[in-house]
N, C-alpha and C positions, 0 to 999 in steps of 0.2 A: 743734488745729492750729498753734498757736504752737511747739509742739516740733519737728514735721518742719522747718518754716520755718527754726528756729535752727540745725538739724542740717544743714540744705540750705546755709545760709550760711556755717557753720562749715567745712564742707567746701570750699566755694568759695574761701573766704579762703586755707585751707590749698594748695589747688591753685595758687592764684594767688603766693602766698609761695615756693613750689617753683619755679615758673617763673620768679621775679624772681632767684632764689637763682644767684650766680655758680658756673659749672660748676667740677669738679675741676681741669681744664686751666687756667682763666682763674685760679684761686687759685694754681697753678704759674707763672703769667706766660707761659703756653703759647697763643698764637692763631693758628690756621691753618685754613683752610676745610677740610683733612680731618678734624682732629680735632673741629670743631663741625658736620660734615654729619650732616643727618637727612634720611631718606626721607620723601616725602609721606604715607607711611602710619604713621608714628611715632606712636605716643600717648603716649611717656614726655616726662617733663620735661627729660630729657638727651638729649645728642647720640648718635647711633647708636654710637660707639666707647666713650664714657662707658658707656653702659647696658648694653654687652656686660662691661666690666670690672666694672661693679657687680655684676651677675648672678653672674659668676664668683666674685668674691670673697666676697658673700653666702651663696651656696649653699656655698663651702669653709667657711667660719666656721661656718655652722650645723650642718653634717655634721661637722666637726672636733669642736666643741663637745658637741654631743649625745652622740658616740661616747667622748669623753675624761669627761664628768659621767657616764656608764653605767659604765665602767671604774673612775672613782673610787669610786662607790657600792659597786660590786661588791668592790674592793679594801677600803674601810672594815670591811666584815663580816667581813674575815680580820683581825682586830683583833691576834690573838697574833703573826701573822707580821709585821704591820706594825710592832707594837712592837720585833721583834727587827731588822727591817729597814725604817725610814723612808723609804727611796729608793723602795720599792715604790708610794707615793703620786705620786711625781715620775714614774716609770715609767708609771702610769695615765694622766697627763695628757699626756706627750709619748712618743709610741710611732708606730711605723711604721705599723702599723693605723689609728689616728687619721688619719693624714697621707695614706695610700693612699685611705681612704673619701672624705677632703675633696678630693683630687685627682679622684675619680671622679664626687663630684656637681658640683664645678665645672667640670670639663670637659664634663659633660652639660649644664649650663645655659649655659656660655660657647658651645660648639660650635653648640649649637641656635640660640642668638641671631645668631652668625655666618652660620648657612645662611640663615636667615629673611630676615636683613638682605640677602644678596646675591641672594636669590630675589625679594625685591622690586625690587631695583634692575635684575635682569636681565629679569626677566617683566614688570616695570612693574604690579603688580598684588597683592594681598594677599587670599589666599582659604586653604581649608583645605589645599592642596597644599603649602604653604610649611611650614606647621607640619609636616606628616607627613613631609617630606623633612629637615628640620631635626632633628626628634627620631630618626629611622632613622639618620642620619649621627653625631649625637652621641651615640646610643645604642651604636653600635658601635665608635666611636673610644674612648669613656669606659671600656668595659669591660678595656680594656687595664691599668687601674688597680683593677680589680676582684678581690676576695679571696672565695673559696668561703664561709670562715667568717664574712663578713658579710652573707649572705643574710638572716639572721632578722631583722637590724637594720633592712636597706634595706626589707624587706616592710614592718615595722612602721612606719617613716617614710612609706612610698608609702601604706600604709592610711591613715594619719592625713591625709595630704595630701589625699587622694581623699575623705575624709569632708568636710574643710575646702573642697574647690571645688566640690563638689555644696550643701554648705550655702549658700555664699556665691552659687550660681546660683539656688537657691530663694528667696532674699532678694532679689538683684537683679531677678528675673523679678517680684516681687510676690508669688509664692504663699504666702510666710510673711512673719512681722513680725522682725525681729532682736531677740532678749532677750538679757539679760545671762546669764542661766542657762542657755543653750542648748549652749555649750560644756562646763560642768560635767555636764550630762546626759548629753551623748554620752561624756565621760571616764568617767562611772559605768556607763555601758551597757558600755563596752569593757573596763573592769575586771571587770564580773560574766561577760563571755564567758571571761576567761582564768582567772578563778576557777572556772568550770565546768570548764574544760579541766584544771587543777591537781587538782581533788578528782574529774573522772569520766573524763576522756579525757586522759591525759598526753601522748599523741603529737600532742596538737594545739599543744602550746607547746612551746618551746624548752628544751632541757637547762638553760640558764643561768636562765630564768625560773622553771623548776622547783624549781633550787637556790634562787633569793631567796625563793620562797614557802617553802619547807622552812624555810630560816633565820627568816624573820618568823613563822611560825606556831608555831614551837618545838615539835614535836608530842613526846608521849611514845611507848613502846614499843607502848602499847595503841591510841594515836591510829593508828600506822601499820598496825596489824592491822585497825582499822574502815576505814581509808581503802582498803588493799588489797582487803578486802571489797566497798566501793564500786565499785572499780575493775573488779573481776571481773563483778558484778551487771550493771554498766553495758555491759560488753563481751559478755555474754551475750545481752544483752536486744538489742544493735545487731546482734550476728551472726543471732539468729532472726529479727530483721524485715527482714534482708536489707541494712540500710545499710552494713555493713563484711563485707568476704569474707575478710580476712585474721584470724588469731587475734589478733594483738597482745599477745603473752604479755607479762606484766608483767615488769620488771626485777627486780633484786636491790632 
């Protein structure tokens, strides 16, 4: 009984600390009713304008940072090219693709928050329609920054976010108790799924992930032969059972 009480007291203390913390605009010396405005439905510790800006920059930095980190890891594996041209590391961290993906996610979050805030003001209510309209408009506008080759990365990002949201829903609704080992378990399960795709159904994973596994496993010519056999066995089994209809012929 003592631990839940301490955790609840700690959370209340953190919420109070955030509520008493000066806003970003107050730190800059800007005090105006417009920047301090909050709708009656706001549950954030910040004003509506600051909440929108925080959401935009947090999403931008997160998406940019993840894409840059992935590019950097991929570039490091090309050690011979990096030794000849060290600027490849800088190009991996600072690139147009990273910036565009950051703009996509930042715009998605920022526009959605703007539309939801305007809907709360105009409709004077807070229901699912505000979120639906905000998500629809934000998704349409943000796709101006979308690049087709970012699809796999964005899908992985959204899938992990979906797992996180559903997990928090189960915890908040009291259906499961939060444990420190839950996230490592989910991470391990997802790695098992990608490992299965690499070993049995390569069309399920992206070419970039396939190359990554190929470098990590350091397969010999005999390993390539055995893997191709496993891929063909799986393909024939799935075709015979009606799971897949196309041949999904193996590449080189």
